C-alpha positions as CSV (number, residue, x, y, z in Angstrom):
1,M,-0.9,29.6,-54.7
2,P,-3.3,27.5,-52.2
3,E,-5.1,24.5,-53.8
4,L,-8.3,23.3,-53.5
5,R,-8.6,19.2,-52.8
6,K,-11.5,16.9,-53.0
7,D,-11.3,13.8,-50.7
8,P,-12.1,10.6,-53.0
9,I,-14.3,8.6,-50.7
10,I,-17.2,11.6,-49.5
11,G,-16.7,14.4,-52.0
12,R,-15.4,16.6,-49.3
13,W,-12.9,19.6,-49.9
14,V,-10.4,20.9,-48.5
15,I,-7.4,23.8,-49.1
16,I,-4.3,23.4,-48.8
17,S,-2.8,26.7,-47.8
18,T,0.4,27.2,-48.8
19,E,-0.3,31.2,-48.7
20,R,0.2,30.0,-44.7
21,G,2.8,27.7,-45.5
22,K,3.7,25.9,-42.1
23,R,6.6,23.5,-42.1
24,P,7.1,20.6,-38.8
25,V,9.2,23.1,-37.3
26,D,7.1,26.4,-37.2
27,Y,4.5,23.9,-35.1
28,E,4.2,24.6,-31.5
29,V,3.0,22.1,-29.0
30,V,1.5,23.8,-26.1
31,P,2.4,21.7,-22.9
32,E,-0.5,19.7,-20.9
33,P,-1.7,21.2,-18.0
34,T,-0.8,18.7,-15.1
35,K,-3.7,17.6,-12.9
36,K,-3.1,16.5,-8.9
37,G,-4.7,14.0,-7.0
38,G,-4.8,10.2,-7.5
39,C,-5.1,8.9,-10.8
40,P,-8.1,5.5,-11.1
41,F,-6.3,4.4,-14.0
42,C,-2.6,3.6,-11.9
43,Y,-1.8,0.4,-10.4
44,G,-3.6,0.3,-6.8
45,N,-6.5,2.4,-7.2
46,E,-8.0,-0.4,-9.4
47,A,-11.3,0.3,-6.3
48,L,-11.6,3.8,-8.3
49,T,-13.3,2.4,-11.3
50,P,-16.0,-0.1,-11.9
51,P,-15.4,-3.7,-12.1
52,E,-13.2,-4.4,-14.8
53,I,-15.0,-6.7,-17.7
54,M,-11.7,-8.4,-19.0
55,A,-8.0,-7.6,-18.3
56,A,-4.5,-9.1,-18.8
57,R,-3.2,-10.5,-16.3
58,P,-1.3,-13.7,-15.1
59,P,-3.2,-16.9,-14.1
60,G,-4.3,-16.3,-10.7
61,S,-4.0,-13.2,-10.6
62,P,-7.6,-11.4,-8.6
63,P,-9.8,-9.7,-10.6
64,N,-9.9,-5.7,-9.9
65,G,-6.1,-5.9,-7.8
66,P,-3.0,-5.0,-9.2
67,G,-0.9,-7.5,-11.4
68,W,-2.4,-6.1,-14.4
69,Q,-0.9,-4.9,-17.8
70,L,-4.2,-4.4,-19.3
71,R,-7.8,-3.3,-18.1
72,V,-11.2,-3.1,-19.5
73,V,-13.6,-1.0,-17.7
74,P,-16.8,0.3,-17.9
75,N,-16.9,4.1,-18.0
76,K,-18.2,5.6,-14.8
77,F,-19.5,8.1,-16.4
78,P,-21.1,6.9,-19.7
79,A,-21.9,8.3,-22.9
80,L,-24.5,5.7,-23.2
81,R,-25.9,2.6,-21.0
82,V,-26.4,-0.8,-22.1
83,E,-29.4,-1.2,-19.6
84,G,-33.1,-0.4,-20.4
85,Q,-34.8,-0.5,-23.4
86,L,-34.2,1.0,-27.0
87,D,-37.8,3.3,-26.9
88,K,-37.9,5.2,-30.5
89,S,-40.8,8.4,-30.2
90,G,-41.2,11.9,-31.5
91,E,-42.0,15.2,-30.5
92,G,-43.6,16.5,-33.7
93,L,-41.0,16.8,-36.4
94,Y,-38.1,16.0,-34.1
95,D,-37.1,12.5,-33.7
96,K,-35.5,11.3,-30.4
97,M,-34.9,7.3,-28.6
98,T,-33.7,6.0,-25.3
99,G,-29.9,6.8,-24.9
100,I,-28.5,2.7,-24.8
101,G,-25.3,2.0,-25.5
102,A,-21.9,0.8,-24.4
103,H,-19.2,3.0,-23.1
104,E,-15.7,1.0,-21.9
105,I,-12.5,2.5,-21.4
106,F,-9.5,0.3,-22.5
107,I,-6.5,1.1,-19.5
108,E,-3.8,0.4,-21.9
109,T,-0.6,0.5,-19.3
110,P,-0.3,0.7,-15.7
111,V,2.6,3.0,-15.8
112,H,0.9,6.4,-15.6
113,D,3.1,8.5,-18.1
114,L,3.8,5.8,-21.1
115,H,2.2,6.9,-24.4
116,L,1.1,4.4,-26.5
117,A,4.0,5.4,-29.2
118,D,6.2,4.3,-26.3
119,M,4.8,0.5,-25.7
120,E,6.3,-2.3,-26.6
121,T,4.8,-3.5,-29.6
122,G,3.6,-6.7,-27.8
123,Q,1.4,-4.8,-25.5
124,I,-0.3,-2.5,-28.2
125,A,-0.6,-6.2,-30.1
126,D,-2.4,-7.0,-26.8
127,L,-4.4,-3.5,-27.1
128,L,-5.8,-4.6,-30.5
129,Q,-6.9,-7.8,-29.7
130,A,-8.7,-6.0,-26.8
131,F,-10.5,-4.1,-29.0
132,V,-11.4,-6.8,-31.2
133,S,-12.5,-9.0,-28.5
134,R,-15.1,-6.3,-27.5
135,M,-16.1,-5.2,-30.4
136,Q,-17.1,-9.2,-30.9
137,D,-19.1,-9.4,-27.8
138,L,-20.6,-6.4,-28.1
139,K,-21.9,-7.0,-31.5
140,R,-24.0,-9.9,-30.0
141,D,-26.4,-7.0,-28.7
142,I,-29.0,-6.7,-31.8
143,R,-29.9,-3.3,-30.5
144,L,-26.5,-2.1,-31.5
145,K,-25.1,-0.9,-34.8
146,Y,-22.0,1.0,-34.6
147,L,-19.1,0.0,-32.6
148,M,-16.4,3.5,-32.4
149,I,-13.3,2.8,-31.0
150,F,-11.3,6.0,-30.0
151,K,-8.4,7.4,-28.5
152,N,-8.2,11.2,-27.0
153,Q,-4.2,12.0,-26.2
154,G,-3.7,15.5,-24.4
155,F,-6.4,17.3,-23.4
156,R,-6.2,19.4,-26.3
157,A,-7.5,16.5,-28.0
158,G,-10.4,16.0,-25.7
159,A,-8.4,14.0,-23.0
160,T,-9.8,14.3,-19.1
161,M,-7.1,11.7,-17.8
162,E,-3.8,12.0,-18.6
163,H,-3.2,8.4,-18.1
164,S,-3.0,6.7,-21.5
165,H,-6.5,5.1,-22.6
166,S,-8.6,4.1,-25.5
167,Q,-12.4,4.2,-25.8
168,L,-15.0,2.0,-27.0
169,I,-18.7,3.8,-27.5
170,A,-21.3,1.3,-29.0
171,T,-24.3,3.1,-30.5
172,P,-28.5,2.0,-31.6
173,I,-27.7,4.3,-34.8
174,V,-24.8,3.9,-37.5
175,P,-22.9,7.7,-36.9
176,K,-23.4,10.3,-40.3
177,T,-19.7,10.2,-41.1
178,I,-19.2,6.2,-41.5
179,K,-22.6,6.7,-43.5
180,E,-21.0,9.3,-45.6
181,E,-18.1,7.4,-46.0
182,M,-20.1,3.8,-47.3
183,E,-22.1,6.2,-49.8
184,G,-19.1,7.4,-51.4
185,S,-17.2,4.3,-51.3
186,L,-20.6,2.6,-53.0
187,E,-20.7,5.2,-55.3
188,Y,-17.3,4.9,-56.9
189,Y,-17.9,1.1,-56.8
190,K,-21.1,1.4,-58.9
191,Y,-19.0,3.3,-61.5
192,K,-16.2,1.4,-61.5
193,E,-16.6,-2.1,-59.8
194,R,-13.6,-1.5,-57.6
195,C,-12.9,-0.7,-53.9
196,V,-12.3,3.1,-53.7
197,F,-9.7,2.4,-50.9
198,C,-8.5,-0.9,-52.2
199,D,-7.3,2.0,-55.6
200,I,-6.1,4.7,-53.0
201,I,-3.8,2.2,-51.0
202,K,-2.4,1.1,-54.8
203,Q,-2.0,4.8,-55.8
204,E,-0.2,6.2,-52.8
205,I,2.3,3.0,-53.1
206,E,2.6,3.4,-56.4
207,D,3.3,7.2,-56.1
208,A,5.1,7.0,-53.1
209,R,5.1,10.8,-52.3
210,R,2.4,10.5,-49.4
211,L,3.7,7.5,-48.1
212,V,5.0,7.3,-44.7
213,I,5.7,3.7,-44.0
214,E,4.2,0.3,-45.1
215,N,4.7,-3.4,-44.1
216,D,3.7,-6.9,-45.8
217,R,0.2,-6.1,-44.5
218,F,-0.5,-2.5,-43.8
219,V,0.2,1.0,-45.4
220,S,0.9,4.7,-43.5
221,I,0.0,7.2,-45.4
222,V,-1.0,11.3,-45.4
223,P,-4.4,11.3,-47.0
224,Y,-4.2,13.9,-50.4
225,A,-6.7,16.0,-49.0
226,A,-5.8,16.2,-45.7
227,R,-7.9,18.0,-42.9
228,F,-5.0,18.6,-40.6
229,P,-1.1,18.7,-40.9
230,F,0.3,15.5,-40.2
231,E,-3.3,13.7,-40.6
232,T,-2.2,10.3,-41.2
233,W,-4.2,7.2,-41.9
234,I,-3.2,3.5,-41.7
235,L,-5.0,0.5,-43.9
236,P,-4.9,-2.9,-44.6
237,K,-3.2,-3.6,-47.7
238,N,-5.9,-6.6,-48.6
239,H,-9.8,-6.0,-48.6
240,L,-11.4,-6.5,-45.3
241,S,-14.6,-4.3,-44.3
242,S,-15.1,-4.9,-40.3
243,F,-11.8,-4.1,-38.2
244,E,-12.8,-7.3,-35.6
245,N,-12.5,-9.9,-38.2
246,T,-8.4,-8.8,-38.0
247,T,-6.7,-12.2,-37.8
248,I,-4.2,-12.5,-34.6
249,P,-1.2,-12.7,-36.6
250,D,-2.1,-9.5,-38.4
251,L,-3.2,-7.7,-35.4
252,K,0.2,-7.6,-34.4
253,I,1.5,-6.0,-37.7
254,L,-0.2,-3.8,-37.1
255,A,1.2,-2.7,-33.9
256,E,4.3,-2.2,-35.8
257,I,3.4,-0.2,-37.6
258,L,0.6,1.8,-35.9
259,K,3.9,2.2,-32.9
260,G,5.9,3.4,-35.7
261,T,3.5,6.0,-37.1
262,L,2.8,7.1,-33.8
263,L,6.7,7.5,-32.8
264,R,7.3,9.4,-35.8
265,M,4.3,12.1,-35.5
266,N,5.7,12.7,-32.2
267,R,9.2,13.1,-32.4
268,S,8.4,15.3,-36.1
269,V,6.2,18.1,-34.1
270,N,7.2,17.5,-30.3
271,T,4.9,14.9,-28.9
272,P,1.2,16.6,-30.4
273,P,-1.7,16.1,-28.6
274,Y,-3.6,13.7,-31.1
275,N,-7.3,12.1,-31.6
276,L,-7.0,8.0,-33.3
277,V,-10.5,6.9,-34.4
278,L,-10.8,4.0,-36.2
279,H,-13.7,3.3,-38.8
280,T,-15.2,-0.2,-39.1
281,A,-18.4,-1.1,-40.7
282,P,-21.3,-1.7,-39.5
283,C,-22.3,-4.1,-36.8
284,D,-25.1,-5.9,-39.0
285,R,-22.8,-5.9,-42.2
286,P,-19.3,-7.7,-41.3
287,K,-18.4,-8.0,-45.2
288,I,-18.8,-5.1,-47.8
289,D,-17.1,-4.9,-51.2
290,H,-17.0,-1.2,-51.8
291,Y,-15.9,-0.1,-48.1
292,H,-12.4,-0.6,-45.9
293,W,-11.8,-0.1,-42.6
294,H,-8.9,2.2,-41.6
295,I,-7.9,3.9,-38.6
296,E,-7.6,7.8,-38.9
297,I,-5.0,9.8,-36.6
298,M,-5.0,13.4,-36.5
299,P,-2.8,15.5,-34.4
300,R,-4.1,18.7,-32.8
301,L,-2.0,21.5,-33.9
302,T,-4.6,24.1,-35.7
303,R,-7.7,25.1,-34.6
304,V,-10.8,24.6,-36.1
305,A,-12.7,27.8,-36.3
306,G,-15.5,29.2,-38.1
307,F,-14.7,29.2,-41.5
308,E,-14.2,25.1,-40.8
309,R,-17.8,24.9,-39.1
310,G,-19.6,27.4,-41.4
311,T,-18.5,26.0,-44.3
312,G,-17.2,22.2,-44.0
313,F,-14.0,23.3,-45.8
314,Y,-10.9,22.4,-43.5
315,I,-7.9,24.6,-44.2
316,N,-4.3,22.8,-44.1
317,P,-1.1,24.9,-43.9
318,T,1.0,22.3,-44.9
319,P,0.8,20.2,-48.1
320,P,0.5,16.2,-47.3
321,E,3.4,15.7,-49.6
322,E,5.5,17.6,-47.1
323,A,4.3,16.3,-43.9
324,A,5.0,13.0,-45.5
325,A,8.2,13.0,-46.4
326,F,9.1,14.6,-43.0
327,L,7.6,11.2,-41.2
328,R,9.4,9.4,-43.3
329,E,12.5,10.7,-42.5
330,V,12.4,11.1,-38.9
331,D,14.9,8.7,-37.1
332,V,12.6,6.3,-34.9
333,N,15.7,4.3,-33.8
């Protein structure tokens, strides 16, 4: 019998379609198309990108040349630009503003075909520290209201480059999804005087059916109302609303659980394309009692079609409990 499950944060309903029940082995991952030609993110092609903003490289190694382990560069074709004035205007009932913001690329490794899950934990920690560094710097620009870190892995997930990379887009407004999460978690806080994310973490650890892995500081779970098969969230156990306030020691521990989660996903469903998104507090609200930063990892194993787009409902053919059990049992050694 199918189930409708309600997300406790924003009230979104999800259909867990047991009638269409799919086990992990039933998912077929379509091979990624291979692009020909030089990759601007590879060693020796540094001149093909805009000048680097920051990089992890040996002391004395000149910028914008080989020797790096991680590079951050402006997007050559940015969605938003940092130059200019933030002007708001309207056309009758329609509102608009200039496309002020920032768009940066984190080139995670000089090795073209190395996936994030297969990198050393230290490399992943360096990437997370680069996220924090860039977020802290961009927050100084009062025009910017939100900083979105995301990663599109694979062609079906929206990646236009094969080389492993993440992105940061800074926007002059707070995205609708984040507003919905903040409003929903505030309503919960007003009623119970507790953070809904903290309550979710506590219940999922005690229940354990949707728990993937945990360590001293972080937990990885399949959410109760998962929109997609094998959707996974990573959350800090201690309440923290802004990711950029995470300490360096905790980032190293986060790197371990992020790697473990991605490895399990790759080995469960044959290295699927996925979207990874960091949800954090807006720039001008670094400490919020009712909001909790978290990472959402969404494999692209099914397609969003007319019903989902027309209703806002999602149909998930794999119960979260089954997905979590499969992820837990995967051997990553």
